[in-house]
N, C-alpha and C positions, 0 to 999 in steps of 0.2 A: 773674311769670309769671300769662298772660294766661288768664280763665275761660273754659273750654269752652264752646262754644255748645250746648246741646242739640240732639241728632240729630233731624230731622224724621223722622215714621212714612212708610214708603213709600208711595207715592200708590196708593190701591188705586181700581177704578172699580166701577161697579154692572156686575153680571152679568145677561142675558138680560132687558135692557130690551126692552119691549113698543114696539115703534116706532108701532105704531097708537094706542095711549091717549097716546102723547107727541106727537102732531100736534095743531094746533090753536095757540092764541094764548096766548103768555107773556109777562108784562110784565117787564122790568129792573126791578128791588128797588133791586139796588145794583151795582156793576162797580169794576174796575181803569180810572181815565182811560185810554183809547186813541187812540193819534192817527186812527183811522178814524173818531170819532165827535167832533161837536163839542162842547168844553167846555161850553156852554150848551142843550144838548140837555135835552129834557124829554118825559115820555109816551113813552119807549122800548120798543119792543116787537119781538119776533119772532114770525112765524107760520108755521108748518110744515105741508106739506101733500106726503103720500106720492105720490110718483109710481109710475108703470104698472112701471118696471124696478125699483123697489125702493129708489131714491135719494131723497133728501128736497128738495122746492122750500124754500128759505128766502127769509124776505122780511123783513128788516131795516127798522123806522123809527124815525125820532126827529124830532123837532117843534125848530127853532131860528129865532128872529128870527120867529116865527108862521108860517114854512114848514114843510110838510112835506117831509122829505129820506128817499130810502129805497135800498135797493140788495138785488139778488137774487143769489141763489147757489144752489150744491146743495152737499149734505152725503150722505156716502156712507161704510158702514164701511170702517175702516181695514185689517180684516182679516178676510174672509169667511169664514175657518175658526175665530174665537173668537166666544165669546158677554160679550166685553167691550165695555162701550159707549164704545169708542175713535173718533171717528167723524172724516171731514175733510171741512172745508168749504171749496168753492173759490168764491171771487167773482171778478169782473172789472171793474177799475178803470180811470180813474175812472169814476163811474155813468154820466156821460152820453156816453161815449165807450168802451163796455168793451172796452178791447182788450190788457189786461196781467192775466194770472191772478195772484192771490194763495191761495194755500192753507195753512190753518191746521188746528190740532189742537182738536177739542173732545170734551172727555172728560166724560162724566156722571160726578161725582163722588159725588153724592148725589140719590136721588130720593124722597118718600115712598111708602107704600102706595097713595094713592090718586091718585097723579101730580098734586099742586095745588103741590108747590114742587121746586126744583130747586138743587142748587150745580153750577157747571159749570167746567172749571179745562182745563189743558194741563199737559204734563211740564216745561216750562220755568218754570212759577207767574209768568211775566208780565203772565198775563191771568185774570181770575175773574168770574165772573157768578152773583148770586143771582136767580134767577127765579120767577115765581109766576103761577098762573092768575088770580088778582086784580091789582088795581093797587097793593093795598098788601097788609102782612104784619104779623102778629101780633108783637109784639117779642122774645118768648120764643122762638118759630120762626126768625126772624132771627138772635139772637144764638146759637142751637144751631147754625146753619148757618156762621155767622163761627168758631164754636169748632172746627168739623169741618175749615175751611178752616187754620185756624192749626195743625191737629195734623199737618197733612200738609206744612208748611212754607211756607205763604203769611204774607209780613207784610201782615196785615188792617188796618194802618195807613192803606195806602193803597186800602180802599175808600171810593167814594163814592157815596151813596143818590142815587137819580136821582128828581128830582122828576115826580111824576103827578098829573094834575089828575083830579077826580071830580067827573063820572064823566068817563072817559077819551073820546078824541075817538072819533068814529062812522065806520069804514069808512077811505078817505081824507081825512077832512074837514080843511080848510084848504087856502090856496094851495100849490100844490106848487112846489119849489124845482129846475125843470126845468134849472137852468144848472148843478147840482152844486156851488152855492156851499158850502154847507154841506162837502164835502168838502175844497175848498181851505182853508177857514177853519178846518178839524180840523187839517190839516197845519201851519197857522202858530201853531196853539194858540190860537186865539179860542173 
């Protein structure tokens, strides 16, 4: 008889997330590989800006083959009557001709008291991000976040550390990928 797999803890999210404090730049320290990002992506980061209507402008950037690729979207609370940090993020793809809406879950599973690092996931456990205000993270903190993800049922063996240059690129430095080639490359697994 096969040994029963240990049941994962129910996924809990942060309550009472202060959106104003959450705004700004976050560097991707590690993530589950996604078809939406090139496999050779480096210096991946997200910048969040609060809109007047309470939604959040999302700018995701990554560098691939020396060129900066980016995609913009909007995040909003999944349930306005809840204090849970369960957001929805909507992007339009492909980035060079944004016509197809793609909406996904963005759940803040953990954030430290000073809003310096965060663990982001979603209910299917197919996506996971470890984010930090700096482009590097103390190994002990990283391991604690990995353990938190493991406790709620993530297969942390899929985590891939994102290469980050020191210092990180400033602004939108580097030639821009205006053709959206990174998006096509990500679809074919390059």
